[in-house]
C-alpha positions in Angstrom: -30.1 -36.7 -5.8 -33.2 -36.0 -7.9 -32.8 -32.2 -7.5 -29.2 -32.5 -8.7 -30.3 -34.4 -11.8 -33.0 -31.9 -12.5 -30.7 -29.0 -12.4 -28.0 -30.9 -14.4 -30.7 -31.5 -17.1 -31.8 -27.9 -17.2 -28.2 -26.8 -17.5 -27.6 -29.2 -20.5 -30.7 -27.9 -22.1 -29.7 -24.3 -21.6 -26.1 -25.0 -22.9 -27.6 -26.7 -26.0 -29.8 -23.8 -26.7 -26.9 -21.3 -26.2 -24.6 -23.2 -28.5 -27.2 -23.7 -31.1 -28.2 -20.0 -31.0 -24.5 -18.9 -31.3 -23.8 -21.4 -34.1 -26.7 -20.0 -36.2 -26.3 -16.4 -35.3 -23.2 -15.9 -37.5 -21.9 -17.3 -40.5 -18.9 -18.8 -38.7 -19.5 -21.8 -36.5 -16.1 -21.4 -34.9 -13.7 -18.5 -35.3 -10.8 -20.6 -36.5 -7.5 -18.6 -37.1 -4.8 -20.2 -39.1 -1.2 -19.1 -39.8 2.2 -20.8 -40.2 4.8 -20.6 -37.4 8.3 -19.0 -38.0 9.5 -22.6 -38.4 7.0 -23.3 -41.1 4.5 -25.4 -39.0 0.8 -24.9 -39.7 -1.1 -23.6 -36.6 -4.9 -23.7 -36.0 -6.4 -21.6 -33.1 -9.7 -20.9 -31.5 -9.9 -18.6 -28.5 -12.3 -19.8 -25.8 -12.4 -17.4 -22.8 -15.4 -19.1 -20.9 -13.1 -21.4 -18.8 -9.5 -20.7 -17.7 -8.1 -23.7 -19.7 -5.7 -24.0 -22.6 -5.6 -27.2 -24.8 -2.6 -27.7 -27.1 -2.0 -30.6 -29.5 1.0 -31.3 -31.7 0.4 -33.7 -34.5 2.9 -35.5 -36.5 2.7 -37.7 -39.6 3.9 -40.6 -37.5 1.2 -43.2 -37.1 1.5 -46.9 -37.6 1.6 -46.5 -41.3 5.2 -45.4 -40.9 6.3 -48.4 -38.8 8.0 -50.0 -41.9 9.7 -53.2 -40.9 9.1 -52.8 -37.2 5.4 -52.8 -36.4 4.6 -51.1 -33.1 7.6 -48.7 -33.3 5.1 -45.6 -33.8 3.1 -46.5 -30.7 6.2 -47.3 -28.7 7.8 -43.9 -29.6 4.7 -42.1 -28.5 4.3 -44.0 -25.4 7.8 -43.2 -24.3 7.8 -39.5 -24.9 7.2 -38.8 -21.2 9.5 -41.3 -19.9 12.6 -39.0 -19.8 14.2 -36.1 -21.4 17.7 -34.5 -21.2 16.6 -32.6 -18.1 14.0 -34.7 -16.4 13.3 -38.4 -15.7 9.8 -39.9 -15.8 9.0 -39.1 -12.2 10.1 -35.5 -12.5 8.0 -35.1 -15.7 4.9 -36.6 -13.9 5.5 -34.4 -10.8 5.8 -31.2 -12.9 2.5 -31.9 -14.7 0.7 -32.9 -11.4 2.1 -29.8 -9.5 0.6 -27.6 -12.3 -2.7 -29.4 -12.4 -1.9 -30.3 -16.0 -2.9 -33.3 -18.0 -0.7 -34.9 -20.7 -1.8 -37.4 -23.3 -0.4 -39.0 -26.4 -1.5 -41.7 -28.9 -1.5 -42.7 -32.5 -3.7 -44.0 -35.2 -2.7 -45.3 -38.7 -1.9 -41.8 -40.0 -0.9 -39.6 -37.1 0.8 -39.3 -33.6 -1.0 -36.8 -31.4 0.7 -35.2 -28.3 -1.7 -33.2 -26.1 -1.6 -30.9 -23.1 -4.5 -29.4 -21.0 -3.5 -26.9 -18.5 -4.9 -24.0 -16.5 -4.2 -20.7 -18.3 -3.0 -19.0 -15.1 0.8 -18.4 -15.9 1.9 -19.8 -12.5 0.5 -23.3 -13.6 0.8 -23.0 -17.4 4.3 -22.0 -17.7 5.6 -25.2 -15.9 3.3 -27.4 -17.8 4.0 -25.8 -21.2 7.8 -25.9 -20.8 7.6 -29.6 -19.7 5.4 -30.4 -22.7 7.7 -28.6 -25.1 10.7 -30.4 -23.7 9.4 -34.0 -23.9 8.2 -33.4 -27.5 11.6 -32.1 -28.6 14.1 -33.6 -26.2 12.8 -37.1 -25.4 15.7 -39.6 -24.8 14.0 -42.9 -24.3 15.9 -44.3 -21.4 16.7 -48.0 -21.5 15.1 -48.9 -18.3 11.8 -47.3 -19.4 12.1 -49.1 -22.8 12.2 -52.4 -21.1 9.3 -51.4 -18.9 7.1 -50.1 -21.8 7.9 -53.1 -24.0 6.8 -55.5 -21.3 3.5 -53.5 -21.0 2.9 -53.8 -24.6 3.4 -57.6 -24.6 0.9 -57.7 -21.7 -1.6 -55.8 -23.8 -0.9 -58.0 -26.8 -1.7 -61.0 -24.7 -4.9 -59.5 -23.5 -5.9 -58.8 -27.1 -5.7 -62.5 -27.8 -8.6 -62.9 -25.4 -10.6 -60.2 -27.1 -12.5 -61.3 -30.2 -13.1 -58.0 -31.7 -9.4 -57.0 -31.5 -8.5 -60.3 -33.2 -11.0 -59.7 -36.0 -10.1 -56.1 -36.7 -6.3 -57.1 -37.0 -7.2 -59.7 -39.4 -9.6 -57.5 -41.4 -7.0 -54.7 -41.7 -4.3 -57.3 -42.7 -6.4 -58.9 -45.3 -7.8 -55.6 -46.8 -4.7 -53.7 -46.9 -2.1 -56.6 -47.7 1.2 -54.9 -48.4 -0.1 -51.4 -47.7 1.3 -49.7 -44.6 -2.2 -49.5 -43.1 -2.0 -53.3 -42.6 0.6 -52.7 -39.9 -1.1 -53.4 -36.4 -1.1 -50.4 -34.0 0.7 -52.1 -31.2 2.9 -54.3 -33.4 3.5 -58.1 -32.6 5.3 -59.7 -29.9 8.2 -60.5 -32.3 8.5 -56.9 -33.6 8.4 -55.4 -30.2 11.3 -57.6 -29.2 13.3 -56.4 -32.1 12.9 -52.6 -31.4 16.1 -51.2 -29.9 16.9 -47.9 -28.3 18.7 -46.8 -31.4 15.7 -47.6 -33.7 13.4 -45.6 -31.4 15.8 -42.7 -31.7 16.0 -42.9 -35.4 12.2 -43.0 -35.7 11.9 -40.0 -33.4 14.4 -38.0 -35.1 12.9 -38.8 -38.6 9.2 -38.1 -37.8 9.0 -35.7 -34.9 10.3 -32.8 -36.8 8.8 -29.3 -37.8 8.3 -30.1 -41.4 6.2 -33.1 -40.4 4.1 -31.4 -37.7 1.0 -29.2 -37.2 -0.2 -27.4 -34.1 -3.7 -26.9 -32.7 -4.4 -24.5 -29.7 -7.8 -23.9 -28.0 -8.5 -21.9 -24.9 -8.3 -18.9 -22.7 -5.3 -17.0 -24.3 -4.9 -14.3 -26.9 -3.9 -14.8 -30.5 -0.6 -13.1 -29.8 0.1 -15.6 -27.0 -0.9 -18.5 -29.2 1.5 -17.3 -31.9 4.3 -17.2 -29.3 3.6 -20.6 -28.0 3.4 -22.2 -31.5 6.7 -20.5 -32.3 8.3 -21.9 -29.1 7.0 -25.4 -29.9 8.0 -25.4 -33.5 11.5 -23.8 -33.1 12.4 -26.4 -30.4 11.9 -29.2 -33.1 14.6 -30.0 -35.7 13.5 -28.7 -39.2 13.6 -32.3 -40.7 11.8 -33.2 -43.8 8.2 -33.9 -44.9 7.2 -37.5 -45.1 6.3 -38.8 -48.7 2.5 -39.0 -49.0 1.1 -42.4 -48.5 0.1 -44.4 -51.6 -3.5 -45.2 -52.2 -4.3 -48.8 -51.3 -5.0 -51.1 -54.2 -7.3 -53.8 -53.0 -8.5 -56.3 -55.6 -11.0 -58.1 -53.5 -13.4 -60.7 -55.0 -15.8 -61.7 -52.2 -13.1 -63.1 -49.9 -14.1 -65.0 -46.9 -11.8 -65.8 -43.9 -12.7 -68.0 -40.9 -10.6 -67.8 -37.7 -11.0 -70.4 -35.1 -11.7 -69.0 -31.7 -13.0 -71.0 -28.7 -16.4 -69.2 -28.0 -20.1 -69.7 -28.3 -20.2 -66.3 -29.9 -19.1 -65.3 -33.4 -17.6 -62.0 -34.4 -18.3 -61.0 -38.0 -16.7 -58.1 -39.8 -17.3 -57.3 -43.5 -16.5 -54.4 -45.7 -14.1 -53.1 -48.4 -12.0 -50.0 -49.1 -13.9 -46.8 -48.4 -13.0 -43.1 -48.9 -11.0 -40.1 -47.6 -12.4 -37.0 -46.1 -11.9 -35.1 -49.2 -13.9 -37.4 -51.4 -16.7 -35.4 -53.2 -19.2 -38.2 -51.9 -18.3 -37.8 -48.3 -21.6 -36.3 -47.2 -23.9 -38.6 -49.2 -22.0 -41.5 -47.7 -22.0 -40.1 -44.3 -25.8 -39.7 -44.3 -26.2 -43.0 -46.0 -24.2 -44.7 -43.4 -26.3 -43.1 -40.7 -29.3 -44.8 -42.2 -27.6 -48.1 -42.9 -25.8 -48.8 -39.8 -24.3 -45.7 -38.2 -27.6 -44.8 -36.4 -27.4 -48.1 -34.7 -30.8 -48.4 -33.0 -32.7 -46.7 -35.8 -30.6 -48.2 -38.7 -31.6 -50.6 -41.4 -29.1 -53.1 -40.4 -30.3 -53.1 -36.7 -33.8 -53.3 -37.7 -33.4 -56.3 -40.1 -30.7 -58.3 -38.3 -31.4 -57.5 -34.6 -35.0 -56.4 -34.2 -36.9 -58.4 -36.7 -34.9 -61.6 -36.5 -32.9 -61.4 -33.3 -29.8 -62.7 -35.0 -27.2 -60.5 -33.2 -26.5 -58.6 -30.1 -25.5 -55.5 -31.9 -24.6 -54.3 -35.5 -23.2 -51.2 -36.9 -21.4 -49.7 -39.9 -18.9 -47.0 -40.4 -16.5 -45.3 -42.8 -13.0 -44.8 -41.3 -11.7 -41.9 -43.4 -8.0 -42.3 -43.2 -5.6 -40.1 -45.3 -5.0 -42.6 -48.1 -8.4 -44.2 -47.9 -9.9 -45.9 -44.9 -12.2 -49.0 -44.8 -16.0 -49.2 -44.9 -16.8 -51.7 -42.2 -19.9 -53.6 -40.9 -19.4 -55.3 -37.6 -21.7 -57.7 -35.5 -21.6 -60.3 -32.9 -23.9 -63.3 -32.8 -24.4 -66.8 -31.4 -22.3 -69.4 -33.2 -25.4 -71.3 -34.4 -26.7 -68.1 -36.1 -23.5 -66.8 -37.7 -24.2 -68.0 -41.2 -27.8 -66.6 -41.2 -26.8 -63.3 -39.6 -24.2 -62.8 -42.3 -26.6 -63.7 -45.1 -29.2 -61.2 -43.8 -26.5 -58.5 -43.3 -25.3 -58.9 -46.9 -28.9 -58.9 -48.3 -29.7 -55.7 -46.3 -26.6 -54.0 -47.6 -27.4 -55.1 -51.1 -30.9 -53.8 -51.0 -29.8 -50.5 -49.5 -27.2 -50.1 -52.5 -29.7 -50.9 -55.0 -32.7 -48.8 -53.7 -31.1 -46.2 -51.5 -32.9 -44.8 -48.4 -36.6 -43.5 -48.3 -37.3 -39.8 -48.1 -38.3 -40.2 -44.5 -35.1 -42.0 -43.6 -33.1 -39.2 -45.3 -34.9 -36.6 -43.3 -34.4 -38.3 -40.0 -30.7 -39.0 -40.7 -30.1 -35.3 -41.5 -32.0 -34.3 -38.3 -29.8 -36.6 -36.3 -26.5 -35.5 -37.7 -27.4 -31.7 -37.5 -28.8 -32.1 -34.1 -25.7 -33.7 -32.7 -23.4 -31.2 -34.4 -23.5 -28.4 -31.7 -22.5 -30.8 -29.0 -19.4 -31.9 -31.1 -17.9 -28.5 -30.6 -19.3 -27.8 -27.1 -15.9 -27.8 -25.2 -12.4 -27.3 -25.6 -11.4 -30.9 -26.2 -14.0 -31.4 -28.9 -12.9 -28.2 -30.6 -9.3 -29.4 -30.5 -10.3 -32.6 -32.1 -11.9 -30.6 -34.9 -8.8 -28.5 -35.5 -6.7 -31.6 -35.5 -8.9 -33.1 -38.2 -9.1 -29.9 -40.3 -5.2 -29.3 -40.0 -4.0 -32.8 -40.5 -6.3 -33.6 -43.4 -5.9 -30.2 -44.9 -9.7 -29.5 -45.0 -10.9 -25.9 -45.7 -11.2 -23.5 -42.8 -15.0 -23.2 -43.6 -15.4 -26.9 -43.3 -17.5 -26.6 -40.1 -19.3 -23.6 -41.4 -20.7 -25.5 -44.4 -21.2 -28.8 -42.6 -25.0 -28.5 -42.0 -25.7 -26.9 -45.4 -23.9 -29.8 -47.1 -25.9 -32.3 -45.2 -29.1 -30.5 -45.9 -28.4 -30.4 -49.7 -27.9 -34.2 -50.0 -30.7 -36.0 -51.9 -31.9 -39.7 -51.9 -30.5 -40.1 -55.4 -27.0 -38.7 -54.2 -26.9 -41.3 -51.4 -27.9 -44.1 -53.7 -25.5 -43.1 -56.4 -22.6 -42.7 -53.9 -23.1 -46.2 -52.3 -23.4 -47.8 -55.9 -20.1 -46.0 -56.9 -18.1 -46.8 -53.8 -19.4 -50.1 -52.3 -19.7 -53.4 -54.4 -21.7 -56.0 -52.4 -20.2 -58.7 -54.6 -16.7 -57.9 -53.6 -16.9 -57.8 -49.8 -14.1 -59.0 -47.5 -15.6 -61.2 -44.8 -13.9 -62.0 -41.5 -15.6 -64.6 -39.3 -14.1 -65.3 -35.8 -15.5 -68.2 -33.7 -15.6 -72.0 -33.4 -15.9 -73.9 -36.6 
């Protein structure tokens, strides 16, 4: 066992050295190729020949922000794509993927629906997997029996969420922060909204949003560019042309130190506090990224963890983050603590945030944060799945192709003053939304 661990550790070190060397040996971190398919769909491709695997993702502007009056319909639509097509039922679809050794996955966030395929690149396996994948994206028929089954599963999950303090608090936070904005819609919907979703409404949602004009494609793996062009054309041509969605409006939150308490029978309290944050394209993204690493993103080394957990023992864990959604995601601090310490923990958290905004980080903290972010960067593009996630991000949020090439330089160029100025510009400690969940 120890020998296996030793050799595994050596392998990881060598892999890290190889990745780092290759990332610094040329100006391009990843050789991303970009074009538009014959049907007008943006395509992003990276050839990776080291392993005989191909990863494909088709991304649609079809996240929960597009639920409209039926919260949960985006999730239910994505969840049912593999439950039946015009040619195959759910069992046949599963068997075709299994026989090819392929893996299919689909999910949503507030902005997007992502449908993914991982397959061996050998044609005898890939062709079956790819044709099945293309069909369920373009010809899903949402059979009634599967609809009843999937709705039942979502209801079970919703019941389980009622026993999960963090899930309850996050739902409340998004609802209070975004109010009437589409981002307030819960990903899974509600028991009432799920009951109201019909087969016809699923078809309408699918036909509206799962279209070529509303899609992008990312491909990574052991194929040539010519093959990738052909695959992208097949996928996009199978989709109806449709029309682009109207861009989401920016949320307009007029918070004024709002404080909400939610009764929950527990000796622990879950606390969330924050406000509207930024998008990925914000000029202050990198100063805020580094600042957040110092404030609460670095977790064990962060100011929040040091002040609230280490010095005072007021919580089990605490962290902060910027969720950079397309129209503007939240800045969020989260912690869990004993009921008797909740008020004190919140006070110290707010004071730590206020102090950080006023003074900014030290030079030593800035250097350490930069080293942490740059040091972890090679592993963030170390395999097909990680690269695919980067392409999805670059493509969907329309980031420049050199985004990854410039990543380390932009981090290195950030100063203490830029971090302080960015936090003072974007985060107002006097206008925080606070959600506390626990016993009164």
